[in-house]
C-alpha positions in Angstrom: 32.0 1.1 80.0 33.0 -2.3 81.5 31.6 -3.7 84.7 33.5 -6.4 86.5 30.3 -7.8 88.1 28.6 -8.3 84.8 31.5 -8.6 82.4 29.6 -6.4 80.1 30.7 -3.5 77.8 28.3 -0.9 76.7 28.7 0.3 73.1 26.9 2.2 70.5 24.2 0.1 68.7 25.0 -0.1 65.0 23.9 -2.0 62.0 26.5 -4.6 62.7 24.4 -5.6 65.8 21.1 -5.7 63.8 20.6 -9.5 63.7 21.3 -10.0 67.4 19.3 -6.9 68.5 16.2 -8.0 66.5 16.5 -11.6 67.8 16.5 -10.3 71.4 13.6 -8.1 70.6 11.7 -11.1 69.2 12.5 -13.2 72.3 11.0 -10.4 74.4 7.9 -10.3 72.2 7.5 -14.1 72.3 7.5 -14.0 76.1 4.3 -11.9 76.0 5.0 -9.2 78.6 7.3 -6.8 76.8 5.3 -5.0 74.1 2.1 -5.0 72.1 4.1 -5.8 69.0 3.8 -9.4 67.6 6.9 -9.6 65.5 10.2 -7.7 65.5 10.5 -5.3 62.6 13.2 -5.5 59.9 16.3 -3.5 60.5 15.3 -0.6 58.2 12.0 -0.1 60.1 13.8 -0.4 63.5 16.5 2.0 62.4 14.0 4.6 61.2 11.9 4.4 64.4 14.8 5.0 66.8 16.7 8.2 67.2 20.3 8.0 66.0 21.7 9.0 69.3 21.1 7.0 72.5 21.2 3.6 70.9 23.2 1.2 73.1 24.1 -2.5 73.2 25.5 -4.5 76.1 28.3 -6.8 74.8 29.9 -9.8 76.5 33.7 -10.2 76.3 33.4 -12.1 73.0 31.3 -9.3 71.5 27.9 -11.0 71.6 25.0 -8.8 72.2 23.4 -9.4 75.7 20.9 -6.6 75.5 20.0 -3.3 73.9 18.4 0.1 74.7 17.2 2.8 72.3 14.9 5.9 72.4 12.3 7.4 70.1 10.9 10.9 70.1 7.5 11.3 71.7 6.5 14.3 69.6 7.9 16.5 66.9 6.7 19.6 68.7 9.5 21.7 70.1 8.0 21.8 73.6 8.7 18.1 73.8 12.3 18.2 72.4 13.6 16.9 75.8 11.2 14.0 76.2 11.9 10.5 74.8 10.4 7.1 75.1 12.8 4.3 75.6 13.0 0.5 75.2 15.4 -1.9 77.0 15.6 -5.6 76.2 17.9 -8.2 77.7 18.5 -11.7 76.3 16.8 -14.2 78.6 20.1 -16.0 79.2 21.7 -12.7 80.4 19.1 -11.6 82.9 20.0 -11.2 86.5 23.5 -10.2 85.7 23.1 -6.4 85.8 22.9 -6.0 82.0 19.6 -4.1 82.2 20.9 -1.8 84.9 24.1 -1.1 82.9 22.1 -0.3 79.9 19.7 2.0 81.7 22.6 3.8 83.5 24.4 4.4 80.3 21.1 5.6 78.6 20.4 8.1 81.4 24.0 9.5 81.2 23.7 9.7 77.4 20.3 11.4 77.4 21.2 13.9 80.2 24.4 14.8 78.3 22.2 15.7 75.3 19.8 17.9 77.4 16.9 15.4 77.5 14.9 16.0 80.7 12.4 13.1 80.6 12.9 9.5 79.7 9.6 7.5 79.8 8.2 4.2 78.9 5.1 2.0 79.2 5.5 -1.4 80.9 3.0 -4.2 81.3 2.2 -4.6 85.1 3.0 -8.3 84.8 6.6 -7.4 83.9 7.6 -7.1 87.5 11.3 -7.5 86.8 11.3 -4.5 84.4 9.3 -2.4 86.9 11.8 -3.2 89.6 14.7 -2.4 87.3 13.3 0.9 86.4 12.5 1.8 90.0 16.1 1.1 91.0 17.3 3.3 88.1 15.3 6.3 89.4 12.1 6.0 87.4 8.8 6.6 89.1 5.4 5.3 88.3 3.2 8.1 86.8 0.1 6.0 86.6 -1.6 3.0 84.9 -3.5 3.2 81.6 -6.1 0.6 82.1 -7.3 -1.6 79.2 -5.3 0.5 76.8 -4.8 -2.1 74.2 -5.8 -5.7 73.2 -3.2 -8.4 72.8 -4.1 -12.0 71.9 -7.8 -11.3 72.5 -7.4 -9.8 76.0 -7.2 -6.3 77.3 -3.8 -5.1 78.7 -2.9 -2.4 81.2 0.3 -0.4 80.8 2.1 1.2 83.7 3.7 4.5 82.7 7.1 5.2 84.2 9.4 8.3 83.8 12.7 9.6 85.0 13.0 13.3 85.2 16.6 14.4 85.1 17.8 16.4 88.1 20.7 17.6 85.9 18.8 19.1 83.1 16.9 22.4 83.9 
């Protein structure tokens, strides 16, 4: 998929993107409002944690990674086979150009085609840009888990968002 507005191409995330993907992940971690993680994992750990399908990168015309999205299973129980948790990260220099929207749109299409009925995530309330992006992509706020975890010595809330697919019954 190529978007004229963003000059971005969405492709499958593969090991050839590992260094750039993990660097973008670390940039998000360093900003302090993306995750409870403190350092990006190595590729082997990242690769094992994410489902093989529904791993995407946004590439600029020169093939540089602008952002990525991936999913993990929420449970091994068969009742939850159609529920995944996703992550989406955009390089700070590429924000405001529609990269996150392109990634989420492609992720929703990919998961729906595979019969996934719910895509969910937890977002820090201070990450207002991510909350707005998800709202525009059809996600709804389910609720807020207050003081769910500690980061750098302070309690953090997490806003739970989900998108139920109207196409998967």
